[in-house]
C-alpha positions as CSV (number, residue, x, y, z in Angstrom):
1,M,0.8,-7.4,-15.4
2,E,2.7,-6.8,-12.4
3,Q,1.4,-8.6,-9.4
4,V,1.8,-5.6,-6.8
5,I,2.4,-2.2,-7.3
6,I,3.5,-0.1,-4.1
7,I,3.1,3.4,-3.8
8,G,5.8,5.0,-1.8
9,G,9.3,4.1,-1.3
10,G,9.6,5.4,2.3
11,P,10.4,2.6,5.2
12,C,6.6,1.4,5.4
13,G,6.6,0.6,1.9
14,L,10.4,-1.0,1.8
15,S,9.0,-3.1,4.4
16,A,6.2,-4.1,2.6
17,A,8.2,-5.0,-0.3
18,A,10.3,-7.3,2.0
19,E,7.5,-9.2,3.0
20,L,6.1,-9.4,-0.5
21,Q,9.5,-10.7,-1.7
22,N,9.6,-13.6,1.5
23,R,6.6,-14.9,-0.4
24,G,8.1,-15.0,-3.7
25,I,6.5,-11.8,-5.0
26,D,9.0,-9.2,-6.5
27,P,6.9,-6.3,-6.2
28,L,7.2,-2.9,-8.2
29,I,7.9,0.3,-6.1
30,I,7.0,3.7,-7.4
31,E,8.5,7.0,-5.5
32,K,7.9,10.4,-6.5
33,G,11.4,11.4,-4.6
34,C,14.3,9.3,-3.6
35,V,14.1,6.2,-1.4
36,V,12.8,7.4,2.1
37,N,12.3,10.9,0.9
38,S,10.8,12.1,4.0
39,I,13.6,10.8,5.8
40,Y,15.9,12.9,3.7
41,G,13.6,15.9,4.0
42,Y,14.4,15.8,8.0
43,P,16.6,18.1,9.9
44,T,20.0,17.8,8.5
45,F,21.2,16.9,12.0
46,M,18.2,15.5,13.6
47,N,18.3,12.0,16.0
48,F,15.4,9.9,16.0
49,F,13.9,9.2,19.2
50,S,13.6,5.2,18.4
51,T,16.4,3.0,18.9
52,P,17.5,1.1,16.0
53,E,15.9,-2.0,16.8
54,L,12.7,-0.4,16.2
55,L,13.2,0.8,13.0
56,E,14.7,-2.1,11.2
57,I,13.2,-3.6,8.4
58,A,13.7,-6.7,5.9
59,D,15.4,-8.4,8.5
60,I,18.8,-6.4,8.3
61,P,20.1,-5.3,11.2
62,F,20.5,-1.3,11.4
63,V,23.6,-0.7,13.4
64,V,24.6,2.9,14.7
65,T,27.5,4.5,16.6
66,G,25.2,6.0,19.7
67,E,22.2,5.0,21.4
68,K,19.9,6.6,18.8
69,P,20.4,6.5,14.7
70,T,20.9,10.1,13.4
71,R,19.3,11.0,9.9
72,Q,22.3,10.0,8.0
73,E,22.6,6.8,9.6
74,A,19.1,5.9,8.6
75,L,19.6,7.6,5.0
76,T,22.7,5.0,4.8
77,Y,20.6,2.0,6.0
78,Y,17.8,2.3,4.4
79,R,20.0,2.6,1.1
80,E,21.6,-0.3,2.1
81,V,18.2,-2.4,2.5
82,T,17.0,-1.2,-0.4
83,Q,20.3,-2.8,-2.7
84,R,20.9,-5.6,-0.3
85,R,17.2,-6.7,-1.4
86,K,17.3,-5.7,-4.9
87,F,14.3,-3.9,-4.5
88,R,12.8,-2.6,-8.0
89,L,12.5,0.8,-6.8
90,H,11.5,3.7,-9.5
91,S,12.3,6.6,-8.1
92,Y,11.5,10.5,-9.0
93,E,8.1,9.0,-10.9
94,K,5.0,10.7,-9.3
95,V,1.7,8.5,-9.7
96,D,-0.6,10.4,-11.0
97,T,-3.6,8.5,-10.5
98,V,-5.0,5.2,-10.3
99,E,-8.0,3.5,-11.7
100,R,-9.7,0.0,-10.8
101,R,-10.5,-2.0,-14.0
102,N,-13.6,-4.0,-14.6
103,D,-11.7,-6.7,-13.9
104,G,-10.8,-5.8,-10.3
105,T,-7.1,-5.2,-11.6
106,F,-5.7,-1.6,-11.6
107,T,-4.2,0.7,-13.8
108,V,-1.3,3.2,-12.8
109,Y,-0.8,6.2,-14.4
110,T,2.6,8.0,-13.6
111,T,4.8,11.1,-14.8
112,K,8.3,10.4,-15.1
113,R,11.0,13.4,-13.8
114,D,11.6,14.0,-18.2
115,G,8.4,14.8,-18.3
116,S,7.1,11.3,-19.9
117,H,3.9,9.4,-18.7
118,T,3.6,5.5,-18.1
119,E,1.1,3.0,-17.5
120,Y,1.5,-0.1,-15.6
121,E,-1.1,-2.9,-14.5
122,A,-1.3,-4.5,-11.5
123,R,-3.7,-6.9,-9.5
124,F,-3.2,-4.9,-6.1
125,V,-1.8,-1.7,-5.2
126,I,-0.2,-0.8,-1.6
127,V,-0.7,2.9,-1.0
128,A,2.4,3.7,1.2
129,T,2.7,7.0,1.0
130,G,3.6,9.6,3.7
131,Y,2.4,13.1,4.8
132,F,6.0,15.4,5.0
133,D,5.0,16.6,1.4
134,N,1.8,18.3,2.7
135,P,2.2,21.0,5.1
136,N,-0.5,22.6,7.0
137,L,-0.6,26.1,5.4
138,L,-1.4,28.8,7.8
139,G,-3.8,30.2,5.7
140,V,-2.7,33.9,6.0
141,P,-1.6,36.6,3.3
142,G,2.1,36.6,2.6
143,E,2.4,32.6,3.2
144,E,4.0,32.6,-0.4
145,L,6.8,35.0,0.5
146,G,10.2,33.5,-0.5
147,H,11.6,34.2,3.3
148,V,8.9,31.9,4.3
149,S,9.3,27.8,4.7
150,H,7.9,24.8,6.4
151,Y,10.8,22.9,6.4
152,Y,13.7,23.2,8.7
153,K,17.2,21.8,7.3
154,E,20.0,23.5,9.8
155,A,20.3,26.6,11.7
156,H,23.6,28.1,9.8
157,P,22.0,30.2,6.8
158,Y,20.3,32.2,9.8
159,Q,23.3,33.5,11.6
160,G,22.5,36.9,13.0
161,M,19.0,36.7,11.3
162,K,15.7,37.7,13.2
163,V,13.9,34.5,12.6
164,A,10.1,33.5,13.5
165,V,9.5,30.2,14.2
166,I,5.7,29.4,14.2
167,G,4.3,26.5,15.8
168,G,4.2,24.6,19.3
169,K,5.6,21.1,19.0
170,N,8.8,19.4,18.7
171,S,10.1,20.4,15.5
172,S,9.9,23.9,16.1
173,V,11.2,23.5,19.6
174,D,14.1,22.2,18.4
175,A,14.4,24.3,15.7
176,A,14.1,27.7,18.2
177,M,16.8,26.1,20.0
178,D,19.2,25.5,17.3
179,L,18.6,28.6,15.6
180,Y,19.5,30.6,19.0
181,R,22.7,28.5,19.3
182,A,23.6,29.4,15.9
183,G,23.5,33.0,16.7
184,A,19.9,34.0,15.6
185,D,17.6,36.2,16.8
186,V,14.5,33.6,17.8
187,T,10.8,34.6,18.2
188,W,8.6,31.6,18.8
189,I,5.0,31.8,18.3
190,Y,2.5,29.4,19.5
191,R,-1.4,29.7,19.6
192,G,-1.7,27.5,22.9
193,E,-2.2,29.0,26.3
194,S,1.1,26.9,27.6
195,Y,3.7,24.8,26.1
196,S,2.3,21.5,24.4
197,P,2.3,18.0,26.2
198,S,3.8,16.5,23.4
199,I,7.1,18.4,24.1
200,K,9.9,15.9,24.9
201,A,10.3,15.7,28.7
202,W,14.4,16.2,28.4
203,V,13.8,19.1,26.2
204,L,11.1,21.2,28.0
205,P,12.8,22.3,30.6
206,V,15.9,23.2,28.6
207,F,13.7,25.3,26.1
208,E,11.6,26.7,29.3
209,S,15.2,27.9,30.8
210,M,15.9,29.9,27.6
211,V,12.8,31.4,27.4
212,N,12.7,32.6,31.0
213,K,16.4,33.9,30.3
214,E,14.9,35.6,27.5
215,W,17.7,33.8,25.1
216,V,14.3,33.0,22.8
217,K,11.4,35.4,23.0
218,A,8.1,32.9,23.1
219,M,4.5,34.3,22.7
220,F,1.6,32.4,23.7
221,N,-2.2,32.6,22.8
222,T,-0.7,33.9,19.2
223,T,-1.9,33.7,15.8
224,V,-0.2,35.1,12.6
225,T,-2.7,37.1,10.5
226,R,-0.2,38.7,8.0
227,I,3.1,38.1,6.6
228,E,4.9,40.8,4.5
229,E,8.8,41.5,3.6
230,G,10.4,42.1,6.6
231,S,7.7,41.6,9.3
232,I,4.7,39.5,10.5
233,I,1.4,40.6,11.7
234,V,0.2,38.8,14.8
235,S,-2.7,38.7,17.6
236,E,-1.4,38.0,21.1
237,N,-4.1,38.1,23.0
238,G,-6.4,39.9,20.6
239,E,-3.6,42.8,20.2
240,E,-2.4,43.3,17.2
241,K,1.5,43.3,16.8
242,I,4.3,43.9,14.2
243,I,7.4,41.8,14.4
244,E,10.1,42.6,12.3
245,V,11.9,39.4,11.0
246,D,14.4,38.2,7.9
247,A,12.7,34.8,7.9
248,V,9.8,33.0,8.6
249,L,9.4,29.0,9.5
250,A,6.2,27.8,9.7
251,L,6.1,24.3,11.5
252,T,2.7,23.8,11.9
253,G,2.7,20.0,11.1
254,Y,1.6,17.8,7.9
255,H,-1.1,16.3,6.3
256,P,-1.3,12.9,4.3
257,D,-2.6,13.3,0.2
258,R,-5.5,11.7,0.2
259,S,-6.2,12.2,-3.3
260,L,-5.9,9.2,-5.0
261,F,-8.8,7.6,-2.4
262,G,-11.2,9.9,-3.8
263,R,-10.9,9.0,-7.3
264,L,-10.6,5.3,-6.5
265,G,-14.2,5.4,-4.2
266,V,-11.9,4.6,-1.0
267,E,-14.4,6.1,1.5
268,V,-12.6,8.5,4.1
269,R,-13.9,8.6,7.7
270,A,-14.9,12.3,8.0
271,E,-14.4,12.9,11.7
272,T,-10.9,11.1,11.7
273,G,-9.8,11.5,8.0
274,E,-8.5,7.8,8.1
275,P,-9.1,5.7,4.8
276,E,-11.9,3.3,5.5
277,H,-9.8,-0.2,6.1
278,N,-9.7,-3.7,7.9
279,P,-6.8,-3.2,10.4
280,E,-6.5,-6.9,10.3
281,T,-5.2,-6.8,6.7
282,M,-4.9,-3.1,5.5
283,E,-7.3,-3.7,2.7
284,T,-9.6,-0.2,1.8
285,N,-13.1,-0.8,1.0
286,V,-11.8,-1.2,-2.7
287,P,-10.9,-4.7,-3.3
288,G,-7.2,-5.2,-4.0
289,L,-6.1,-1.7,-2.8
290,F,-4.5,-1.4,0.6
291,V,-2.9,1.1,2.6
292,A,0.4,1.0,4.9
293,G,2.1,3.1,7.0
294,V,1.2,6.6,8.3
295,I,-1.4,7.1,5.4
296,A,-3.7,4.6,7.3
297,A,-3.8,7.3,10.1
298,G,-5.8,10.0,8.5
299,N,-5.3,13.4,10.6
300,N,-3.7,12.3,13.5
301,A,-0.3,11.3,12.2
302,N,1.1,10.6,15.6
303,V,-0.4,7.3,15.5
304,I,1.3,5.5,13.4
305,F,5.4,5.7,12.9
306,I,8.0,3.6,11.5
307,E,8.0,1.6,14.4
308,N,4.6,-0.2,14.3
309,G,4.0,0.6,10.3
310,R,6.5,-1.4,9.4
311,F,4.1,-4.4,10.3
312,H,1.3,-3.0,8.1
313,G,3.5,-5.6,5.1
314,G,3.2,-8.7,6.9
315,L,-0.7,-8.5,7.4
316,I,-1.2,-7.1,4.1
317,V,1.0,-10.1,2.6
318,E,-1.1,-12.4,4.4
319,E,-4.1,-11.6,2.7
320,I,-2.7,-11.4,-0.9
321,A,-1.4,-14.6,-0.4
322,K,-4.7,-16.3,0.2
323,R,-5.5,-15.1,-3.0
């Protein structure tokens, strides 16, 4: 019987594990990918907005060469934390379902990389899954085609290609600028009437200049209605247009996977998508089941980041220690 199982090996799950270790509890972390799998999936040359101090966990300093950490520096840092803390981390093991037993404990059912299945018993479970694995789909015909992606890694493969970038926030803007600099012919498509206020203040003037110079073609009030091989069909201000493309990057955001909650009886607030939980303890309405990190934010993933989600572990540990 495990004392605590943490589902998710991202920064918030690792932070919770460190807090538990500080209280003499050695949790088992189960992660369906690699450690900090979401950060691994970020664009290759991405820089964080935050300073390293705001990303630190487990009382281990995060030392970087510049003012803001790079993706590579973050991967190195969280690997170092995992190794120095000697976390019991089961990577590449997917949690299929969790059941609460009559005695108040939990059974966690998983599938490993080789296809084998395992069961674990635990007194407490912390769900610290992220949202990066679940893109917000456009819901249009052709979205499943091979030249369509909801993820952007780097611009190099797109040199000389016609690329449509769909979405109006930072990820789409950064990708569009990066692609132009690599020699791609970029069309940026956004359903809003004007630039999103969430675009970084120091990036917006640069992007606006690129659009004004027609280095990047921008289409506002535009939605994609269909994707085909070699083209996408859009509606711009109600007028249908066909755009020739070699690749489509639908960077329209991501959402958390709440499938575990329904099976356990966790109530989800209809208006926000938040799992019902006590913000002082992070315990859900299911006794012994806690949430940590962005999964607690529901549909609005922009209110919980590593910077504040890393503190959820401390709240959870205080509650578990009482029991």
